[in-house]
N, C-alpha and C positions, 0 to 999 in steps of 0.2 A: 402337164402337171407334175412330172417326175424332178422337170428343175425344182417346181414350187416347194414339192416335199423336201427335197434335199435345201432349199432354202428354211423351208419352218425346221427339220432337222438338226441343223447349222446353230440356228438360234436357240433353243431350247438346252442346246449342249454346252452354249458359253456361263462360265462360272460365274458367280456373283460374287460382285467387289464390295469389303467393308471397310471399317476405318483399320480395323487392328490385320482384320487377313485380306488377303486380294490373290486372287488363280490361286486359293487353295496355301497360299504361301503368309507365314507370319510376318507382319511388316515391326520389325526394331527398330527401326525410329520412332514408328506411332505410337508404339508400347513407349519407350521412354518419357516420350510427349505427355503422355495419361501420367505415367508415377510421377511425371516433375507436377504436372497437375493439380493432384492431389497432392499433392507431399504440399506446394504452396496453399492453398484450402486448410492443408490439417495445422499445415503453423499460423492462419490467420485466425483459424476458427480459436486455437490455442491462447492465441493475442488477446480474442475476443469475452474467453472465460476468463483470462484475466484480471480482464479491468473490473469484472465482478463478481470474483471469488480473494477469497482471502490470503496473503502470504504467511508465511509459518510464522514471521514474529504479531500477525495479527489474523490472528486465521481462528476464531470463535468466528460465529455468525448471530449480530450483535438484538438480530430480532428473537432469535433463543434466549437471553438471558433478562429473565427477570429484574422486575425493579426491583425487588427486594435485595435482586444480589448487586445490584449499579447500588443501591443507595450502600451498602452495609460497604463497599468497597469504598463509596467516598468515604467514611465516618470513620475506615483504618485506617487513611492517608492522612486528613486532615489535621489534623494534631500539628506533622513535620510543614506540610504544605502553608500554613499558620505560622511556624517557626521563621521560616522561610522568608513566608513576606516581611514578618518583620525588623528580621537579620537583613535583607535585604531588599525590601524594597518591593517584590516580583508576588503581582497578584495574587492569592489563594488560588481562585479561581481557574485562572490560565494553570496552576500548575495540576487544579485536577481535574480541569477537562481535555488537557493536552494527554496527562495518565491514562484518562477514560480512554479519548479517541487509539491513542496509540496503540494500548496494551485490548482494548477490548474488555474494558471494566475487567481488567486482573487474567483474564482467563484466556491470554496466549501460551502460548508456547514457552515463547520469550520473556513474556511477563511470570508469569507461573514456575516454571524452569530452574533462570538466568536470572528472574526479578529485574530484569529490565523491560520499565515500564513505557519509556520514551523508544523504543525502536534508534540506540543511539550505535555507531557505529563506530568500529575500533580494532588498532593492528596489533591490540596485547596479546601474549603469550595466551593466556586461558580466553581469548575471542572466542564465539560461535559463531563456524560460517554454518548461515539459514538462506534459503530462500525472502524473497519482500518484491513486491511491485511498488514502480514507482513510473511518475508518469513522464515521459520522455517523446519531444516533438510530435507532441498533441495525441499521444498514445499510453496506454496503463501495458509495460512490458515486464515481464520476470528474470530477475536477477539476482544472480548469486553475491553476499556481502557477508563482512567480518564484525558478531554484534558486541555488546559489552556485556560481559556479565558483576551482579553484582551478589554483596553478601544476602542480602533483602532491599525491600522498597525505601528504606529509609535513607542509606546509601544509594537508590538512583536518584532517588528525588534531593538530596544533596549535590549528584553530581549534576546534576540537572538546571540547578541554580547556579553552580562555578563558571557552566557554559556559556552564562547570560550575562555574571558579573566579568570573565575574565577573559571575554572573547576566543574567538577562533586563532587558529596558530597565523592567521594572513591579516587580520585586523581585531586588537585587542579590543575596540567600540562596536563590535558590530551587531550584538544587539542589545546597549543601552536606551535603543527608541521603546524599547521589550519593557527596560526598568521605568524607564522616564511616563509610561502611556503614566493617564487619571484617571483611565477606567477602561472595563475587560473588548472593549471594542476597539480601541486605540489601540492594547495592546496581541490582540488579537491580527492587526491590521500589518503592526508591526513585523509579526512574522512571519506573515504574507508575503511581507514585500524584501525582508530580509533570508528569504531561500530557506528558512527551515527545513519544511518539506517540502519536496515535488507538489503534492495535489493541491490545481487549480483552483479544490472548493475548500481551500483547510480554514482559511482565517472563517467560514459562513458557519464549518461542520463545528467548531471551539466554541459557536456564539450562540448556535441554535443546543448546547449540551448544556454552556449555565446558564440563558433562561430557562431553560424545562426542566432542570433543577435548582433554581434561584440561589447560584453558584456567589454570585456576586454580593449575597448578605455576608458571606462572610470575609470580603474583600473591606466591608464599610465599617465590622468590629472592630479592623484594626487600626482604621484610616478617621477614627473620631477624634 
């Protein structure tokens, strides 16, 4: 009976083991592993949020922008968009839709403060460093980039047209297919193909805006 009591006593004196504490001692290695796991999960959550949140140059929630504000934005930039079509054959509907999509209908910080309607990046001395969301390797990530600034929206639209007319530094004809497009669907597809934006749904978003607000009617008034 005494031996049995001793065995029971020994059993009850055993210290409980855990992941972080074993025999009353903090397990540093396990703590570091836990911290690493939490850090990785935090990064993943931030990436996930970045996919659905907007960046500084695209920072307004379009669901909170009323229809009148959107239509007023279209009317405000319509004259210069039509001027660009008359001079350079860039469809008005494409200019309007891109401006709306890239600037959240003129409400983004980049558009309202720096008059950059199209998220154009720049290395100029007056460029502004901001955060932006880009689609890379199958997922949305948040990066820092420098964006061009303009004196007003008209200047931004004119610079946007020049990009299509003059092309890029490595290919003068890079956006010729956009200018040569017969309609907004073809132009949107050309923009997607030529990599204007990293968003895989970019062309469809442009088409949706054009159809919802019947922006292609402005193309027809200039092509008749």
